[in-house]
Each structure stands twice: as structure tokens, then as C-alpha cells.
C-alpha positions in Angstrom: -2.3 16.8 -10.7 0.1 14.0 -9.5 0.3 11.2 -12.0 3.7 9.6 -12.8 5.3 6.6 -14.4 5.9 3.4 -12.4 9.1 2.6 -14.2 12.2 3.3 -12.1 15.0 5.4 -13.7 18.7 4.8 -13.1 19.5 4.8 -9.4 20.6 8.2 -8.1 23.9 9.2 -6.6 23.2 8.9 -2.9 25.9 11.5 -2.1 24.0 14.2 -4.0 21.0 16.2 -2.6 17.8 14.2 -2.6 15.0 15.7 -4.7 11.5 14.6 -5.6 11.5 12.3 -8.6 8.8 10.5 -10.5 10.1 7.2 -9.1 9.9 8.5 -5.5 6.4 9.7 -6.2 5.6 6.2 -7.4 6.5 4.9 -4.0 4.6 7.8 -2.3 7.8 8.9 -0.5 8.0 12.5 0.5 11.5 14.0 0.4 12.4 15.6 3.7 15.4 17.9 3.3 15.5 20.3 6.3 16.8 19.3 9.7 13.4 20.1 11.3 11.5 17.8 8.9 14.1 15.1 9.3 13.3 14.9 13.0 9.6 14.5 12.2 10.3 11.8 9.6 12.5 9.7 12.0 9.8 9.9 14.6 6.9 8.9 12.4 5.6 6.4 14.9 5.2 9.2 17.5 2.0 10.4 16.1 0.6 13.8 17.1 -2.4 13.6 19.5 -4.6 15.0 16.8 -4.0 11.9 14.6 -5.4 9.7 17.4 -8.7 11.5 17.3 -9.6 10.4 13.8 -9.9 7.2 11.8 -6.5 6.3 10.4 -8.0 6.6 6.9 -11.1 8.4 5.7 -12.1 8.2 2.0 -15.0 10.5 1.5 -17.1 10.6 -1.8 -14.0 10.3 -4.0 -14.3 10.6 -7.7 -11.6 10.1 -10.4 -12.2 10.1 -14.1 -9.9 9.4 -17.1 -11.3 11.0 -20.2 -15.0 10.2 -20.1 -14.7 7.1 -18.0 -15.3 7.2 -14.2 -12.6 5.0 -12.8 -13.8 5.7 -9.2 -17.3 6.9 -8.6 -18.2 8.4 -5.2 -16.4 5.9 -3.0 -16.5 6.4 0.8 -15.1 4.3 3.7 -13.1 4.6 6.8 -10.4 2.3 8.3 -9.2 2.2 11.8 -6.1 0.8 13.5 -6.3 -3.0 13.9 -8.3 -3.5 10.8 -7.0 -5.5 7.8 -9.2 -4.6 4.8 -9.4 -7.0 1.8 -9.8 -4.7 -1.2 -11.3 -6.8 -4.0 -12.6 -6.3 -7.5 -12.2 -7.4 -11.0 -9.5 -5.9 -13.3 -10.4 -2.4 -14.2 -12.7 -1.9 -11.2 -10.7 1.0 -9.8 -8.8 -0.6 -6.9 -5.3 0.6 -7.9 -6.7 4.1 -8.6 -8.2 4.3 -5.1 -4.9 3.1 -3.5 -2.9 5.6 -5.5 -5.1 8.4 -4.2 -4.8 7.1 -0.6 -1.0 7.1 -1.0 -1.0 10.6 -2.3 0.2 9.6 -5.8 -2.9 10.8 -7.5 -5.4 13.6 -6.7 -9.1 12.9 -6.8 -11.3 15.1 -9.1 -13.6 15.6 -6.1 -14.1 14.2 -2.6 -11.4 13.9 0.1 -8.8 11.4 1.3 -7.5 11.9 4.9 -4.8 9.9 6.5 -4.8 10.6 10.3 -5.7 14.2 10.5 -4.0 15.1 7.2 -5.8 15.9 4.0 -3.9 14.2 1.1 -4.2 17.2 -1.1 -3.8 20.1 1.3 -1.3 18.4 3.6 0.0 15.6 1.4 3.6 15.3 2.7 2.5 15.1 6.3 0.0 12.4 5.3 2.5 10.4 3.3 4.9 10.0 6.2 2.1 8.0 7.8 1.7 5.7 4.8 3.7 2.7 3.6 2.8 1.9 0.0 3.6 -1.2 -2.0 2.7 -0.4 -5.5 1.5 -2.7 -8.2 4.5 -4.5 -9.7 6.7 -3.7 -6.7 9.0 -1.2 -8.5 12.6 -1.0 -7.3 16.1 0.0 -8.5 17.3 -3.1 -10.1 21.0 -2.4 -9.7 20.6 -1.9 -5.9 20.6 -4.7 -3.4 17.5 -4.9 -1.1 19.7 -3.5 1.7 20.8 -0.5 -0.4 17.2 0.1 -1.6 15.7 0.1 1.9 18.5 2.4 3.0 17.8 4.7 0.1 14.1 4.9 0.9 14.8 5.6 4.5 17.4 8.2 3.8 14.9 10.0 1.6 12.5 10.0 4.5 15.1 11.7 6.7 16.7 8.7 8.5 20.4 8.6 9.0 23.0 6.9 11.2 22.0 4.4 13.7 18.2 5.1 13.3 18.5 4.2 9.6 20.5 1.0 10.3 18.1 -0.2 13.0 15.0 0.5 10.8 16.6 -1.1 7.8 17.7 -4.3 9.5 14.3 -4.7 11.2 12.5 -4.3 7.9 14.8 -6.8 6.1 14.4 -9.3 8.8 10.6 -9.0 8.9 10.5 -9.4 5.1 12.6 -12.6 5.5 15.1 -11.5 2.8 18.0 -13.4 4.3 21.2 -13.6 2.2 19.3 -12.2 -0.8 19.4 -8.8 0.9 22.9 -8.4 -0.5 22.2 -9.5 -4.1 21.2 -7.1 -6.8 17.4 -6.8 -7.1 17.6 -7.4 -10.9 19.0 -10.8 -10.3 16.4 -11.9 -7.7 13.2 -13.9 -8.3 9.9 -12.1 -8.6 9.1 -13.2 -5.0 12.2 -11.7 -3.6 11.7 -8.5 -5.7 8.3 -8.2 -4.0 9.9 -8.8 -0.5 12.4 -6.1 -1.1 9.7 -3.6 -2.1 7.6 -4.7 1.0 10.6 -4.1 3.2 11.0 -0.6 1.9 7.3 0.1 2.3 7.2 -0.9 6.0 10.8 0.2 7.0 9.6 3.6 8.5 7.0 1.7 10.6 4.0 3.6 9.3 0.6 3.3 10.9 -1.2 2.8 7.5 0.0 0.2 5.0 -1.4 0.1 1.5 -0.4 -3.2 -0.2 -1.2 -3.9 -3.8 -0.9 -7.7 -4.4 1.7 -8.3 -1.6 1.9 -12.0 -2.2 2.0 -12.0 -6.0 4.8 -14.2 -7.2 5.5 -15.8 -3.8 5.7 -19.5 -3.3 3.3 -21.2 -0.8 5.8 -21.0 2.0 6.6 -17.3 1.3 2.8 -16.5 1.2 2.4 -18.1 4.6 5.2 -15.9 6.0 3.8 -12.7 4.5 0.3 -13.4 5.7 1.7 -14.1 9.2 3.6 -10.8 9.0 0.4 -8.9 8.0 -1.5 -10.4 10.9 1.4 -9.4 13.3 1.5 -5.8 12.0 -2.2 -5.4 12.2 -2.0 -5.1 16.0 -0.9 -1.5 15.7 -1.6 -0.6 12.1 -4.5 -0.2 9.6 -3.8 -2.3 6.5 -5.3 -2.4 3.0 -4.6 -5.6 1.0 -5.6 -5.6 -2.6 -5.5 -9.1 -4.0 -7.0 -11.5 -6.6 -6.1 -14.4 -4.4 -9.4 -14.9 -2.5 -8.0 -17.4 0.0 -6.1 -14.4 1.5 -9.4 -12.9 2.7 -10.1 -15.4 5.5 -6.4 -15.8 6.1 -5.6 -12.2 7.0 -8.6 -9.9 6.6 -11.1 -8.7 9.2 -13.2 -6.8 6.6 -13.9 -7.0 2.9 -14.8 -4.3 0.4 -15.6 -5.3 -3.2 -15.7 -2.6 -5.8 -17.0 -3.0 -9.4 -17.1 -0.4 -12.1 -15.7 2.2 -9.7 -18.3 1.7 -7.0 -18.5 -0.2 -3.7 -20.9 -3.1 -3.9 -20.0 -4.8 -0.6 -18.5 -3.7 2.7 -18.8 -6.5 5.3 -16.9 -9.2 7.2 -15.3 -12.2 5.5 -17.9 -14.5 6.9 -20.8 -12.3 5.6 -19.1 -12.2 2.3 -18.6 -15.9 1.9 -22.2 -16.4 3.2 -23.5 -14.7 0.0 -22.9 -17.9 -1.9 -24.9 -21.1 -1.1 -21.7 -23.1 -1.3 -19.9 -20.7 1.0 -17.1 -20.4 -1.6 -15.5 -17.0 -1.9 -15.1 -17.4 -5.7 -18.8 -17.9 -6.1 -19.7 -14.9 -3.9 -17.2 -12.7 -5.8 -18.5 -13.7 -9.2 -22.1 -13.1 -8.2 -21.3 -9.5 -7.3 -19.0 -8.6 -10.2 -20.0 -10.5 -13.3 -21.6 -8.5 -16.1 -25.3 -8.5 -17.0 -24.5 -10.6 -20.1 -22.6 -13.2 -18.1 -25.5 -13.3 -15.5 -28.0 -14.1 -18.3 -26.1 -17.1 -19.5 
């Protein structure tokens, strides 16, 4: 079973051999060490033909329990390239657990998760090279700069030389890190911390992005930039955005899934979702679907 801490340890010596660590597993980064797999990692956008024959993501009857509590209860959905899925639910609904299973960080008790043509249990490393994962809290090595952190994540994936430099600079530019790319992450604001983690998640140009609260801590201008970036990337990616900021749904999402108590209660378009409330307000629609029986009786 894959279940690890989200707290980053001290940064590794980049001159030493790279090995799987709990922190790398947190970021859902597979470590590619042989020359053959390095070539595959560097060419992650050149997907095998078999990957094009499937939905980019398939979640099939997935169940995950912790003790006696079912955190995820028979959830199923598919996601295709070009879709931006708003993944909504109250705290404790199971959103993060689902995203961890999609990223290969956590194994389901039953059911299957497939990324492209790859089963995330049987063929986890191949699946993970197609995923860019921004975890909750945007963990990163605090003594590294964003430029060093993105370089590190790319090197673990098998990038080197000019391929690494081009991918790194493109990611830093798309994340709008500017001069802060050369400051230690531990000295940056929460918003720039999140930008650094977002740059690392998308640096290898994956066809599936799983973003847990991507605009948390950003100011209004930064939120606008990240939303524009998500819309831009959606042209050739499938993207999951988990958020409590409901205004992001009409701003970036083409589809909405709401989960409550580990089950899907809605899977529809943003317009259909807002139409559930007489006022057309997203907050009212969300509350009507997720409030408890006791709250509904008041």
C-alpha cells in the first residue's frame, strides 16, 4: 500500500543517485534511473498510440476505506483531453483521497484507476509519467529556489542537459515566477510557494494534470493568471481542479463533479449545476447538495 507523509525532508544531494523517497512519492514522481527509461521520461508528450485509444483518465468503481470509514465509495468517471473538471465537495468528502489514487500515491481497496492505457496499480510508473500532480499544501524543499526545485523534479524524471533547461524555463515562465524563481522557497509568500509547486507539476508537460487547490493563497491578479493558464493548457490536456472557490467553476471548468460522503452526487456542466438553485448562485446549489440532514431540517 502506498501512503506517505506530505512533509518534505531535507533536500537531497543532487550529485548522488536518485532513489524513491516519501517526498517524491508525495509529488507522484516516478524515479527513472536507467538510460532506456530516461528516454521515455524525456519524451513523455510523445504518447504511445495505445494511449490515444482510451479516455485519458478512467476511475472505475473505486473504494477506499480508513478503518471502518469509507472515504471513497464506488466512485466512477472518465475524463478526456480538452476537459477541465471542477472536483467539488465539502471537507472530508473524499476529494483528496480520489486525487491521490489518480496520481498513484494511494492504492484503492477495490476498483481501478487507469491513466491513458496504464493501470495505476499494475503499471503505476508508466501511468505516473503522464500525470502532473499538485498536492494539497504545495509541498516543496524550502531551502531550494523554484528554479532548483523544478530542475530537481525534472532530473528525477530523467531529464538532463538542454532538455531539462528548456522544460524548466518554460514551466517557470508559464507559472509567472519572475525574479522569485531565484529566491529560496522558504522565504517566498504562500502564493509564490504554490506557483513553484505548480511549475514543478507541469514542467514535464503531462497530458493529465491533477491540481488540488491551485489558486489557494494567490491574490486576485495571480488567480486570474493561473485560471488563464489552466484554460490555455486545457487545449491539449485533461485537467482536474479541486477547489473550494466556487467562482473558479464558471471561470475555468467545462464540467463539474460534486462528491459528498465519498460518493458522486452530481456530474454535469457548470450551467446545469448553477441551474439547480433558483437564484442561479453556485453556493446555493452546492449547499443544497452537500448539507447534512440536520441542516436541511432547520
